N, C-alpha and C positions, 0 to 999 in steps of 0.2 A: 560879327563872326566870333563864335565860341569854340575854343580848342580844349581838348582833353589830353593831358600827358598820361598815358596809360602805364608808364613805368619810370619812376624816378626815386632815387634813394635820398630823400630829404633829411633822413635821420643821420646820414653819414657825417663823420667828423669834419669833412671838408666844409660843411656848412655851419659848424658850431659858432663861428665868429659873427655870422650875419644872416642866420636862417630866416628871421622875420623879414629882412630886406629882400631876400631871395624870393620868398613867397609873395610879397607885395609886388615885386618887379614882374613876376609871372602874371599876376592878376592884371597889372597895367598893360601887359602884352596879350590880353584876351585868353590866357590859359586859365579857365575857370575851375577846372578840377585837375587834381594830381593824385595818381594812385601810387602809394608808397608800399612796396612789398617788403616783408621781412626776409631775413636770410638765415637766422639762427634764433634759438630760444632767447638768447641774451638781448635781442632787440625787439622782441614781441611788444614789450611795454612802450618802447620809443615810438614805434609806428602806430600803435593804438592811441597813444597820447596825442600824436599829431592829428589824427582823424577826429579825436574828441575835442581838440582845442581850436581847430581851424575848419570852418565850413567848406573850404575849397580842397580839403584833403580827404582821401579815403585810404584804407589800408588792406593789405592781404597778409595772411599768416602762413609761414611755411619754413622749411629747412632747405637751403640752397645746396646743390650737390658739392660745392667746394667746401661746405662746412660739415659734411656728414662724418668726417673723421674726428671732429671735435664734438660729436653728439653721441647719445646713447638711447636705449629704448625708452628710458624715462622721459626724454625730450619728445618723443612721438606721443607718448601718453599725455604729456602736458599740452601738446598741440591740440589733440582731440578734445581735451577738457576745456581748453581756452576757447576753441571754436564753438563748442556746445554752449558755453556761458555767453559768449558775445553774440551768438545768433539770437538770443533773447533780449538783447540790449537795443538802444537807439542807434548804436554805431556798429552794426555787424560787419565782419570782413566781407569784402567784395569778391574774394577769391582765396583759394589755397595757393600760396606762392611766396617766394619764387622757388619753384621746385623743378626737378628734371635731371638731366645727365650732362656731364662735361668730360669729354675724352680728349681735351686739349691740354689740361694741366698735367704736370709731371707726376709720375708714380701714382696715378689714380687707381682706386680700387673699384673695378666695375661692379662686382657682386654687391659690395656695400652700397654704392650709389643706387643700384637697381632696387635693393631692398627698401631704402628710404623713399625712393620714388613711388614704388608700388604701394607702400603703406600709406603714403600721403594721397595717392589717387583714391584709395579706399575711403579715406576721411572725406575727400571732396565728394565722392559718390554718396556717402552716408548723409551729408548735409546739403546735397544738391547744389554744390558750389562749383563754378568754373575754376580752371587752374591757369596760373601764369607760369609759362614754361621757359626754362633755360635749356637751350638745345645745341650748345656749341659742340661741333664735331660728333653729334650723336643722334641725328634726326631719324635715321632708319630704326634705331633701337627705341627711341621715344615713340615712334608710330606703332611699333610692334606692341609695346605695353599699352598704348591707348586703345588698340583694337581688342586687347584682352581685358582691360579694365575700363569700361566705357564710362565717361563722365559727361557732363552737360556742355562740354566745349571749353573755350577759353582763348588764350592768346599765346602764340609761339613768339616769344620775345626775341628781338634782334635777329629776325629771320634772315638767313644767308644760304638757303638751300637752292635746289633746282626747282624748275617749274613743276616737274612731276611730284616732288615732295610737297611743294606748296599746295598743289591740287589735292594731295592726300590729306593734308591738314584741313583744308576747306571742306572736303567730303565728310570729315569727322566733326564738323561744326565749329571749327576754329577760325579765328581771325589771325592775321599775321602782323607783327609789330615791326615798324620801320622807323629809323631815326637818323642820327648823324652820319652813319656809314654811307648812306646814299648820296651825301653831298660832295663826295670826292669824285672828280671826273674819271679817275681810273677804276672806280668801282663799277665796272661794266655789267657784271652779272646782276648786281642788286638794282642798278638803274634799268636794266632790261625788264626785270621782274616788276618793279614799281610802275613801269610804263605800260605794261600789258596785262597785269592781273586785274580781275574785276575790282573796282575801287570799293565795292561793298565788302571785300574781304580784308581791307587794310585798316589798321589803327595806327595812331601816331604815338611816339615815345621819344624820350631823350636819354634814358638810362643815366641821367645826371647823378653824380658828378663825372661819370665815365662816358666813353664814346663821343668825344667832342666833334662837332661839325667841322668841315674843312677850314672855315674862317677862324676857328679857335684852336687849331691843331697845335700851336705853340704855347697855348695857355695851360694852366694846371688844372682847370676845372670847367666842366660843362654845367649848364643851369637850365631849368625848365623854360626860361624866357626865350630860349632859342627855337622853340617849337614852331612859332609862326614862320620864321625864315625857312625852316626845314619843309614845312607844308607848301611854301611858295616854290621851292625847288621841285616838289612833286607836281604841282600845277604846271610848271614850265615843261617838265619832262613829258607830261601827258597832254600838253597843249589844250588845257581847260582853264576855266576861271578859278582863281584861288578860293573864292567863296564856295565853289562846288566841293573842293577838297575838304575844307573845314566842315561844311555841313554834313557831308556823307561820312567822314571819318568820326566825327563826334557822335552821330547816330549809331555808327557801328560799335563804338565803345559802350554806349548806353544799352545797346541790344545784347552784347555778349556778356556784360556785367550787370545783371538785373539789380543787385543791391546798390550799385553805383547810380543807377537811374533813380532809385528811391531817394538817395542822398542828394542827387542833383536837383530835385524838386523842393528841397528845403528852402524856406523863405530867405535864409541868410545868403544863399548863393544867387547873385545877380546875373541874369543872362537874358 
């Protein structure tokens, strides 16, 4: 059984003390690939280096909506230049991300967030890359922009919307990312979604070190090695074999992220 964590921030400071052990522990738990999205120009190098130095890691480049206030137009230009350069390398980004909108944070600037989101959608379209979306409290606005600026699909990370919104993403060619939030028995809406959505529309993620599963809720850090237990919860909720969840969600990740599929076939990745 091979699993893909489509969203984990392995470059985060929380992993500085034992990053190599965290990566090895993930591999020992059948997580054969981990996608590490950038959040700001300042960590483009870190996520790129992880992909270049570890066959089990892939990266995405983008400016997160929570970081747009710390960014300027030069950062968007740098992103476009870096994507252009890396697309010609042996380690191209698998997506533009993590990008999107966040209307949960205090004192957010909607117009500024939307500007960065749209400009990054244009970069994704220019290079025919999927996008990894941050959609907290902003799904309808995200969908509006996706209809206006059509990209080749991607992943709605940490999806927590309605079934109607889920279907809208699926119609636009997107997969929906699910992780630790669904492990909480009180998360009835997410559990209903994960139980009834077409499994072909689902990818797995941890968002490590954030969004710990229920059994880690008192700990300070989530890790990619939790993905197998999360997928087992999905199998239980759907009353199917765990192997079905792992096989289908892995295929979904490789389908929606074509550059990841290319990296997945490298000889160094054992699967």
